[in-house]
Backbone as JSON Lines, residues from 0, in Angstrom:
{"i":0,"aa":"M","n":[93.86,-25.83,-21.9],"ca":[94.2,-24.71,-20.77],"c":[93.23,-23.89,-20.42]}
{"i":1,"aa":"A","n":[93.15,-22.96,-19.21],"ca":[92.12,-22.33,-18.76],"c":[92.07,-21.3,-20.18]}
{"i":2,"aa":"G","n":[91.21,-20.41,-19.46],"ca":[90.53,-19.13,-20.61],"c":[91.53,-17.93,-19.18]}
{"i":3,"aa":"V","n":[92.35,-17.12,-19.76],"ca":[92.73,-16.15,-18.93],"c":[92.51,-15.16,-19.83]}
{"i":4,"aa":"V","n":[91.9,-14.18,-18.68],"ca":[91.92,-12.29,-19.1],"c":[92.3,-11.62,-18.46]}
{"i":5,"aa":"M","n":[93.47,-10.69,-19.34],"ca":[93.91,-9.42,-18.55],"c":[93.31,-8.54,-18.98]}
{"i":6,"aa":"Y","n":[93.44,-7.63,-18.07],"ca":[93.13,-6.03,-17.9],"c":[94.27,-5.43,-18.09]}
{"i":7,"aa":"S","n":[94.31,-4.45,-18.5],"ca":[95.81,-4.28,-19.14],"c":[95.74,-2.75,-19.5]}
{"i":8,"aa":"S","n":[96.93,-1.9,-19.37],"ca":[96.84,-0.59,-20.33],"c":[98.12,-0.58,-21.1]}
{"i":9,"aa":"Y","n":[98.41,0.06,-22.27],"ca":[99.13,-0.02,-23.33],"c":[100.39,0.53,-22.62]}
{"i":10,"aa":"L","n":[100.9,1.54,-21.81],"ca":[101.98,2.28,-21.5],"c":[102.27,1.47,-20.08]}
{"i":11,"aa":"C","n":[101.93,0.32,-19.32],"ca":[101.92,0.15,-18.33],"c":[102.97,-1.22,-18.13]}
{"i":12,"aa":"V","n":[104.01,-0.75,-17.78],"ca":[105.67,-1.28,-17.1],"c":[104.76,-2.6,-16.35]}
{"i":13,"aa":"F","n":[103.59,-2.95,-15.64],"ca":[103.34,-3.47,-14.26],"c":[102.82,-4.85,-15.69]}
{"i":14,"aa":"C","n":[101.96,-4.26,-16.52],"ca":[101.28,-5.13,-17.53],"c":[102.2,-5.82,-18.6]}
{"i":15,"aa":"W","n":[103.62,-5.27,-18.77],"ca":[104.61,-5.67,-19.65],"c":[105.03,-7.57,-18.81]}
{"i":16,"aa":"I","n":[104.72,-6.81,-17.92],"ca":[105.9,-7.76,-16.64],"c":[104.81,-8.89,-16.89]}
{"i":17,"aa":"A","n":[103.5,-8.48,-16.7],"ca":[102.5,-10.15,-16.57],"c":[102.52,-10.87,-17.89]}
{"i":18,"aa":"K","n":[102.41,-9.6,-19.1],"ca":[102.65,-10.4,-20.19],"c":[103.58,-11.26,-20.5]}
{"i":19,"aa":"A","n":[104.75,-10.76,-19.95],"ca":[105.98,-11.45,-20.19],"c":[105.78,-12.99,-19.68]}
{"i":20,"aa":"M","n":[105.31,-13.03,-18.84],"ca":[105.36,-14.02,-17.15],"c":[104.62,-15.27,-18.47]}
{"i":21,"aa":"L","n":[103.27,-14.72,-18.95],"ca":[102.36,-15.63,-19.59],"c":[102.68,-15.79,-20.44]}
{"i":22,"aa":"K","n":[103.52,-14.99,-21.47],"ca":[104.19,-15.59,-22.84],"c":[105.15,-16.31,-22.42]}
{"i":23,"aa":"K","n":[105.95,-16.63,-21.31],"ca":[106.83,-17.77,-20.92],"c":[106.16,-18.81,-20.46]}
{"i":24,"aa":"K","n":[104.98,-18.89,-20.42],"ca":[104.27,-20.33,-19.92],"c":[103.73,-20.56,-21.01]}
{"i":25,"aa":"G","n":[104.08,-20.02,-21.82],"ca":[102.66,-19.81,-23.32],"c":[101.13,-20.1,-23.16]}
{"i":26,"aa":"V","n":[101.04,-19.17,-22.45],"ca":[99.62,-18.92,-22.25],"c":[98.55,-17.88,-23.03]}
{"i":27,"aa":"Q","n":[98.3,-18.3,-24.01],"ca":[97.49,-17.44,-24.35],"c":[96.33,-16.54,-23.73]}
{"i":28,"aa":"Y","n":[95.72,-15.43,-23.81],"ca":[95.1,-14.83,-22.98],"c":[94.18,-13.8,-23.66]}
{"i":29,"aa":"E","n":[92.91,-13.5,-22.84],"ca":[91.83,-11.65,-23.92],"c":[92.66,-11.13,-23.2]}
{"i":30,"aa":"L","n":[92.73,-10.19,-23.74],"ca":[93.43,-8.95,-23.27],"c":[92.5,-7.92,-23.38]}
{"i":31,"aa":"K","n":[92.28,-7.07,-22.57],"ca":[90.84,-6.03,-22.48],"c":[91.51,-5.08,-21.59]}
{"i":32,"aa":"G","n":[91.6,-3.92,-22.99],"ca":[92.18,-2.69,-22.76],"c":[91.51,-1.41,-21.84]}
{"i":33,"aa":"V","n":[92.28,-1.22,-20.64],"ca":[92.31,-0.04,-20.05],"c":[92.78,1.16,-20.15]}
{"i":34,"aa":"P","n":[92.12,2.38,-20.63],"ca":[93.02,3.44,-21.4],"c":[93.64,4.18,-19.94]}
{"i":35,"aa":"M","n":[95.02,4.63,-20.4],"ca":[95.16,5.72,-19.22],"c":[95.92,6.72,-20.24]}
{"i":36,"aa":"I","n":[95.78,8.12,-19.09],"ca":[95.81,9.11,-19.52],"c":[96.39,9.82,-18.5]}
{"i":37,"aa":"M","n":[98.04,9.66,-19.04],"ca":[98.76,10.63,-17.24],"c":[98.51,9.94,-16.33]}
{"i":38,"aa":"G","n":[98.22,8.86,-16.12],"ca":[97.9,7.78,-14.76],"c":[96.45,7.78,-14.44]}
{"i":39,"aa":"W","n":[95.73,8.57,-15.5],"ca":[94.51,8.53,-14.91],"c":[93.67,7.19,-15.78]}
{"i":40,"aa":"K","n":[92.95,6.88,-15.2],"ca":[92.07,5.86,-15.69],"c":[90.58,6.2,-15.89]}
{"i":41,"aa":"P","n":[90.27,6.66,-17.33],"ca":[88.84,7.45,-17.74],"c":[88.19,6.27,-17.3]}
{"i":42,"aa":"P","n":[86.7,6.14,-16.54],"ca":[85.89,5.46,-16.26],"c":[84.75,4.83,-17.6]}
{"i":43,"aa":"V","n":[85.97,4.19,-18.3],"ca":[85.14,3.27,-19.61],"c":[84.77,2.21,-19.37]}
{"i":44,"aa":"K","n":[84.04,1.43,-20.32],"ca":[83.28,-0.09,-19.79],"c":[84.32,-1.01,-19.25]}
{"i":45,"aa":"N","n":[85.51,-1.04,-19.82],"ca":[86.47,-2.37,-19.31],"c":[86.98,-1.66,-18.18]}
{"i":46,"aa":"Y","n":[87.42,-0.51,-17.66],"ca":[87.56,-0.43,-16.09],"c":[86.67,-0.41,-15.28]}
{"i":47,"aa":"K","n":[85.61,-0.1,-15.69],"ca":[84.56,-0.27,-14.83],"c":[83.93,-1.82,-14.33]}
{"i":48,"aa":"E","n":[84.0,-2.43,-15.84],"ca":[84.0,-4.01,-15.44],"c":[85.37,-4.77,-14.58]}
{"i":49,"aa":"M","n":[86.42,-4.11,-14.94],"ca":[87.28,-4.99,-13.69],"c":[87.25,-4.37,-12.59]}
{"i":50,"aa":"V","n":[87.12,-2.65,-12.17],"ca":[86.77,-3.0,-10.8],"c":[85.53,-3.63,-9.98]}
{"i":51,"aa":"E","n":[84.51,-3.69,-10.81],"ca":[83.55,-4.49,-10.5],"c":[83.75,-6.04,-9.72]}
{"i":52,"aa":"R","n":[84.46,-6.84,-11.08],"ca":[85.29,-7.79,-10.97],"c":[86.15,-8.26,-9.82]}
{"i":53,"aa":"T","n":[86.81,-7.36,-9.69],"ca":[87.95,-7.2,-8.85],"c":[87.79,-7.19,-6.94]}
{"i":54,"aa":"G","n":[86.44,-6.85,-7.18],"ca":[86.19,-5.74,-5.94],"c":[86.85,-4.79,-5.2]}
{"i":55,"aa":"G","n":[86.73,-4.19,-6.1],"ca":[87.47,-1.97,-6.16],"c":[89.14,-2.43,-6.57]}
{"i":56,"aa":"Q","n":[89.99,-2.77,-6.93],"ca":[90.89,-2.79,-7.82],"c":[91.36,-1.95,-8.81]}
{"i":57,"aa":"T","n":[92.01,-0.63,-8.86],"ca":[91.72,0.09,-9.45],"c":[93.22,-0.04,-10.65]}
{"i":58,"aa":"T","n":[93.82,-0.46,-10.41],"ca":[94.98,-0.47,-11.01],"c":[95.45,-1.47,-11.78]}
{"i":59,"aa":"V","n":[96.39,-1.49,-12.9],"ca":[96.18,-2.58,-14.27],"c":[97.65,-3.23,-13.68]}
{"i":60,"aa":"P","n":[98.03,-4.57,-14.0],"ca":[97.0,-5.56,-14.82],"c":[95.97,-6.07,-13.7]}
{"i":61,"aa":"Q","n":[95.18,-6.75,-13.79],"ca":[94.41,-7.53,-13.4],"c":[94.23,-8.38,-13.92]}
{"i":62,"aa":"I","n":[94.83,-10.13,-13.6],"ca":[94.26,-11.2,-14.16],"c":[93.16,-12.26,-13.46]}
{"i":63,"aa":"F","n":[92.77,-12.56,-14.36],"ca":[91.42,-13.74,-14.23],"c":[92.05,-14.48,-14.88]}
{"i":64,"aa":"V","n":[91.42,-16.23,-14.51],"ca":[91.84,-17.54,-14.75],"c":[90.16,-18.15,-14.89]}
{"i":65,"aa":"D","n":[89.77,-18.9,-16.23],"ca":[88.56,-19.33,-15.83],"c":[87.48,-18.25,-15.18]}
{"i":66,"aa":"G","n":[87.23,-17.14,-15.22],"ca":[86.18,-16.52,-14.49],"c":[86.25,-15.96,-12.78]}
{"i":67,"aa":"E","n":[87.9,-16.52,-12.35],"ca":[87.86,-16.8,-10.94],"c":[89.14,-15.54,-11.2]}
{"i":68,"aa":"Y","n":[89.14,-14.35,-10.39],"ca":[90.14,-13.2,-9.8],"c":[91.23,-14.2,-9.54]}
{"i":69,"aa":"L","n":[92.87,-14.14,-10.29],"ca":[93.68,-14.59,-9.75],"c":[94.58,-13.18,-9.44]}
{"i":70,"aa":"G","n":[95.44,-12.18,-9.77],"ca":[95.41,-10.87,-9.33],"c":[95.87,-9.93,-9.76]}
{"i":71,"aa":"D","n":[97.25,-9.39,-9.56],"ca":[98.1,-8.73,-10.8],"c":[99.54,-9.98,-10.49]}
{"i":72,"aa":"E","n":[100.54,-8.69,-11.55],"ca":[101.36,-9.27,-11.63],"c":[102.77,-9.33,-10.85]}
{"i":73,"aa":"E","n":[102.45,-9.35,-9.2],"ca":[103.29,-9.17,-8.23],"c":[102.54,-10.42,-7.1]}
{"i":74,"aa":"T","n":[101.31,-10.74,-7.84],"ca":[100.52,-12.16,-7.57],"c":[100.91,-13.5,-8.41]}
{"i":75,"aa":"M","n":[100.71,-12.93,-9.52],"ca":[101.69,-13.93,-10.55],"c":[103.68,-13.91,-10.12]}
{"i":76,"aa":"A","n":[104.16,-13.38,-9.84],"ca":[105.15,-13.35,-9.14],"c":[105.69,-14.17,-7.95]}
{"i":77,"aa":"A","n":[104.81,-13.8,-7.18],"ca":[104.84,-14.99,-5.9],"c":[104.37,-16.16,-5.94]}
{"i":78,"aa":"L","n":[103.61,-16.39,-6.79],"ca":[102.85,-17.73,-6.94],"c":[104.25,-18.9,-7.44]}
{"i":79,"aa":"E","n":[104.53,-17.72,-8.9],"ca":[106.07,-18.76,-9.86],"c":[107.18,-18.77,-8.64]}
{"i":80,"aa":"K","n":[107.34,-17.73,-7.74],"ca":[108.17,-18.13,-6.65],"c":[108.22,-19.4,-5.68]}
{"i":81,"aa":"R","n":[106.93,-19.6,-5.79],"ca":[106.61,-20.77,-4.68],"c":[106.15,-22.05,-5.58]}
{"i":82,"aa":"G","n":[106.19,-21.42,-6.75],"ca":[105.95,-23.12,-7.76],"c":[104.91,-23.47,-7.95]}
{"i":83,"aa":"Q","n":[103.8,-22.2,-7.79],"ca":[102.39,-22.87,-7.77],"c":[101.65,-22.02,-9.11]}
{"i":84,"aa":"L","n":[102.49,-21.37,-9.74],"ca":[101.79,-20.2,-10.88],"c":[101.52,-21.22,-12.16]}
{"i":85,"aa":"D","n":[102.03,-22.5,-12.23],"ca":[101.05,-23.53,-13.04],"c":[100.09,-23.67,-13.09]}
{"i":86,"aa":"A","n":[99.96,-24.17,-11.94],"ca":[98.43,-24.49,-11.31],"c":[97.68,-23.56,-10.82]}
{"i":87,"aa":"A","n":[98.28,-22.38,-11.02],"ca":[96.7,-21.01,-10.56],"c":[96.78,-20.98,-11.83]}
{"i":88,"aa":"L","n":[97.37,-21.2,-13.11],"ca":[97.05,-20.66,-14.57],"c":[96.34,-21.84,-15.08]}
{"i":89,"aa":"K","n":[96.0,-22.73,-14.19],"ca":[95.97,-24.25,-14.77],"c":[96.46,-24.98,-16.06]}
{"i":90,"aa":"I","n":[97.47,-24.98,-16.32],"ca":[98.57,-25.4,-16.95],"c":[99.04,-26.48,-16.96]}
{"i":91,"aa":"A","n":[98.82,-27.47,-17.54],"ca":[98.74,-29.14,-17.77],"c":[100.15,-29.1,-17.2]}
{"i":92,"aa":"S","n":[100.24,-30.6,-16.75],"ca":[101.84,-30.62,-16.41],"c":[102.4,-31.82,-17.54]}
{"i":93,"aa":"A","n":[103.26,-31.59,-18.02],"ca":[104.07,-32.5,-18.78],"c":[104.55,-33.47,-18.47]}
């Protein structure tokens, strides 16, 4: 299984959706916390790293698979709808 990394904020509903999708797929992931204070994200290490790795995305969640940028929860939902999320997450077919 691939190495999955998610940048996430604790009270972010969209992050909860992405986490639930990964849990449903049985995917373990590394969580990189991005603090959020009333919608503002302080420019701490994980936030700066996320913005750099995504090419400028400032929203959470942001997901990477084996070091490659996958996208956010909307990207995951679109891939799932097309039946392509397992392949994107590099989940082996049974």
